[in-house]
C-alpha positions in Angstrom: -32.0 -62.5 15.6 -33.5 -59.3 14.0 -35.9 -60.8 11.3 -35.4 -61.1 7.6 -36.7 -58.9 4.8 -37.0 -60.9 2.1 -36.7 -64.8 1.6 -34.1 -65.5 -1.0 -33.4 -69.0 -2.7 -30.6 -70.2 -4.9 -27.3 -71.3 -3.9 -24.8 -69.0 -1.3 -21.1 -69.1 -0.8 -20.4 -67.6 2.9 -17.7 -66.3 5.1 -18.6 -67.0 8.4 -15.8 -65.8 11.5 -17.3 -66.8 15.3 -15.3 -65.3 18.0 -16.4 -65.9 21.7 -14.2 -64.1 24.4 -14.5 -65.7 28.0 -12.9 -63.1 30.6 -11.8 -63.9 33.8 -11.7 -61.1 36.1 -9.7 -62.7 38.9 -7.9 -65.3 36.5 -8.8 -69.0 36.3 -7.5 -72.6 36.3 -9.2 -75.7 35.3 -10.9 -74.6 32.3 -12.6 -77.1 30.3 -14.8 -76.1 27.3 -16.9 -78.3 25.2 -17.2 -77.3 21.5 -19.4 -77.5 18.9 -18.4 -75.1 16.4 -17.3 -77.2 13.1 -20.7 -77.7 10.7 -21.3 -81.2 8.7 -21.6 -81.7 5.5 -25.3 -82.3 4.1 -27.0 -82.4 0.6 -27.8 -78.7 1.4 -24.4 -77.3 3.2 -20.5 -78.0 2.1 -17.8 -77.2 4.1 -15.5 -75.4 1.6 -12.7 -74.6 4.6 -13.2 -74.4 8.2 -11.0 -74.0 11.5 -11.4 -73.5 15.2 -8.7 -72.1 17.3 -8.7 -71.4 21.1 -6.5 -69.0 22.3 -4.6 -68.9 18.7 -4.1 -72.5 18.9 -5.7 -74.7 16.7 -8.5 -77.5 18.2 -7.5 -80.5 15.9 -8.8 -83.8 17.6 -13.0 -83.9 16.9 -15.3 -86.5 17.3 -19.1 -87.0 16.4 -21.9 -87.2 19.1 -25.0 -89.0 19.2 -26.2 -86.5 17.4 -23.9 -86.8 14.5 -22.4 -83.6 15.3 -18.5 -82.8 15.4 -17.6 -82.2 19.0 -14.3 -81.2 20.8 -13.5 -80.7 24.5 -10.5 -78.4 25.0 -9.0 -78.5 28.6 -6.5 -75.8 30.6 -5.4 -76.7 33.9 -2.9 -73.3 34.3 -3.7 -70.0 35.1 -5.5 -67.9 32.6 -7.2 -64.7 32.4 -8.8 -65.1 28.9 -10.1 -67.6 26.6 -10.3 -67.0 22.7 -12.1 -68.9 20.8 -12.5 -68.4 17.1 -14.3 -70.3 14.3 -13.7 -69.3 10.7 -14.6 -70.8 7.3 -16.2 -70.8 4.2 -19.5 -72.7 3.5 -21.3 -73.2 0.4 -25.2 -73.9 0.5 -27.8 -74.7 -2.1 -31.6 -74.4 -1.6 -33.5 -77.7 -0.4 -36.9 -76.3 0.1 -36.1 -76.6 4.0 -35.7 -80.2 3.7 -32.7 -81.6 5.6 -31.1 -85.1 3.9 -27.8 -86.7 3.8 -27.0 -85.7 7.5 -24.2 -87.9 9.1 -25.4 -90.4 11.9 -28.9 -91.6 12.1 -30.7 -90.6 15.4 -34.4 -92.1 15.9 -36.5 -89.3 15.6 -38.2 -90.4 18.8 -35.2 -89.4 20.6 -36.5 -85.7 19.7 -40.0 -86.1 21.6 -38.2 -86.0 25.0 -39.5 -82.6 26.9 -36.6 -80.8 28.4 -37.3 -77.8 31.0 -37.0 -75.3 28.6 -39.3 -76.8 26.2 -42.2 -78.2 28.6 -45.7 -77.4 27.4 -48.6 -76.2 29.1 -52.1 -75.8 27.4 -51.1 -72.1 25.6 -48.6 -73.9 24.1 -50.7 -77.1 23.0 -53.2 -75.0 21.8 -50.8 -73.4 19.3 -51.1 -76.7 16.9 -54.5 -75.3 15.4 -54.7 -78.2 12.7 -56.2 -81.5 13.1 -53.9 -84.7 12.5 -55.2 -85.5 9.3 -54.3 -82.6 7.4 -50.8 -84.2 7.5 -48.0 -83.2 9.8 -46.1 -80.7 6.9 -49.0 -78.7 6.9 -49.4 -78.5 10.8 -46.1 -77.5 11.3 -46.3 -74.6 8.5 -49.1 -73.6 10.4 -47.5 -74.0 14.0 -44.9 -72.1 12.5 -47.0 -69.1 11.4 -48.9 -69.3 14.9 -45.7 -68.5 16.7 -44.6 -66.0 14.6 -47.8 -64.2 15.1 -47.9 -65.1 18.9 -44.6 -63.5 19.9 -43.0 -60.5 18.9 -39.3 -60.2 18.5 -37.8 -58.3 21.2 -34.0 -57.9 22.1 -33.8 -58.6 25.9 -37.5 -59.3 26.8 -36.5 -63.0 28.0 -33.0 -64.8 29.1 -31.4 -67.9 28.3 -33.2 -69.7 31.4 -36.7 -68.7 30.1 -38.9 -71.7 29.1 -41.2 -71.8 26.2 -44.5 -71.1 28.4 -43.1 -68.5 29.8 -42.2 -66.5 26.5 -45.6 -67.3 24.9 -47.0 -65.8 28.0 -45.1 -62.8 27.7 -45.9 -62.4 23.6 -42.4 -61.5 23.1 -38.7 -63.2 23.0 -35.8 -64.0 20.6 -35.1 -66.8 18.3 -34.2 -69.2 21.1 -37.8 -68.8 22.5 -39.4 -68.7 19.3 -37.6 -72.1 18.5 -38.6 -73.5 22.1 -42.3 -72.6 22.0 -42.2 -74.0 18.3 -40.4 -77.1 19.5 -42.5 -77.7 22.7 -46.1 -77.7 20.6 -44.8 -79.9 18.0 -43.7 -82.7 20.6 -46.9 -82.0 22.4 -48.9 -83.2 19.0 -46.5 -86.2 18.6 -44.1 -84.7 16.3 -40.2 -84.7 16.6 -38.6 -81.7 16.6 -35.6 -80.3 17.7 -33.3 -77.2 18.0 -30.6 -76.2 15.8 -28.1 -73.5 16.4 -26.1 -71.9 13.1 -25.4 -68.7 11.3 -28.0 -66.6 9.2 -27.0 -64.0 6.6 -29.6 -60.9 6.9 -31.0 -59.9 3.4 -31.2 -56.4 5.2 -27.9 -54.4 4.3 -28.6 -52.0 6.6 -28.1 -54.5 9.6 -25.9 -57.3 10.2 -26.5 -60.3 12.6 -23.5 -60.9 15.1 -24.4 -63.6 17.1 -25.4 -67.1 16.4 -29.2 -67.8 15.5 -31.5 -70.6 16.8 -34.3 -72.4 14.8 -36.0 -75.7 15.0 -36.0 -79.0 12.9 -39.1 -81.4 12.8 -39.4 -84.7 11.4 -42.2 -85.2 8.9 -42.8 -89.0 8.0 -42.0 -89.8 4.2 -40.1 -86.3 4.3 -37.3 -86.2 6.8 -36.1 -83.3 8.8 -37.6 -80.2 8.0 -36.0 -76.4 9.0 -38.5 -74.2 10.4 -37.2 -70.5 11.5 -40.6 -69.2 13.4 -38.5 -65.6 14.1 -38.9 -65.2 10.6 -41.7 -67.3 9.3 -39.9 -69.1 6.8 -38.6 -73.0 6.3 -34.7 -72.4 6.0 -33.0 -70.9 2.8 -29.6 -71.0 1.5 -29.1 -68.3 3.9 -28.5 -70.7 6.8 -25.9 -72.8 8.1 -26.5 -75.1 10.1 -23.9 -76.0 13.3 -25.1 -77.9 15.7 -28.6 -79.5 16.9 -30.0 -80.8 20.4 -33.2 -81.2 22.6 -32.8 -77.1 23.6 -30.8 -74.2 23.0 -28.3 -75.4 26.1 -28.4 -78.8 24.4 -27.3 -77.1 21.1 -25.3 -74.3 22.6 -22.0 -74.3 20.4 -19.7 -73.6 23.3 -20.4 -74.6 26.6 -17.7 -74.8 29.5 -17.0 -75.4 33.3 -13.7 -73.1 35.0 -12.7 -72.7 38.6 -12.2 -68.8 39.6 -13.2 -66.5 42.6 -14.2 -63.7 40.4 -16.5 -62.5 37.6 -16.7 -64.4 34.0 -17.2 -61.8 31.3 -18.3 -63.2 27.9 -18.5 -61.2 24.7 -19.8 -63.1 21.4 -19.7 -62.1 18.0 -20.4 -63.4 14.5 -19.6 -62.0 11.2 -21.3 -63.5 8.1 -21.3 -62.2 4.2 -21.7 -63.4 1.0 -18.1 -64.5 -0.6 -16.2 -62.2 -2.9 -15.1 -62.9 -6.1 -11.7 -63.5 -4.9 -13.0 -66.2 -2.2 -14.6 -67.8 -4.8 -11.9 -68.5 -7.1 -10.0 -69.4 -4.1 -12.4 -72.2 -3.3 -12.7 -73.3 -7.0 -9.2 -73.6 -6.8 -8.9 -75.4 -3.4 -11.7 -78.0 -5.4 -9.8 -79.0 -7.9 
């Protein structure tokens, strides 16, 4: 994602449309899609309305996974040429100074000390944690976020979905996934639980718009709880962020994953639109809440 120009506080009412197209060049059968496309309510985020459709049919059966995120499995056995997944909604966000509380489910933070292939630490990654433990985990995490921000320049196309934290750090360039993976890898190496977050970001620059999901990290601070850090932008999360799903890494937190039987190529196109709600949207939301 592109960088924020400023960091804003205050409440937001955000309109979101997230479309993903899977196009099967030779047709496909036995398509199975694992969807994590419904944001959850927590103290800094309230879902006013939300819907998910696949090929214009509503997805209605959602269950909470082990992380507390809503999850659905969509399966189609017949022939199809395309799967169009559209999530739309209105979300109210509130400034919580980056602290994430009131989440559904209770996951032991130690779960997010587990290393994955994408977040395997090496000496260079571990060296990013510069403050000693007596400085406190919150200070160490802020310093780590700044270090990642300085060490890895944002560069579209510099890495791929399978690039590891160590590879992106050695290269010195990457995207939001890489920044988050490096932060998570370094934090875990220092004994601080950290996890990947997929979601949406409202950019502050009126001349640019983000058309993809965004990725950042949450780290656990004893006595405070989970705190959201976005090393790509060098900030803790603000009301411009809408939290969608979590995982041990980007693959684990992906909003859409699937399997398919096809003899041809698969073309994927994703597009995200996010904007502050209009006066009409705000009035409609008030009426729904009454």
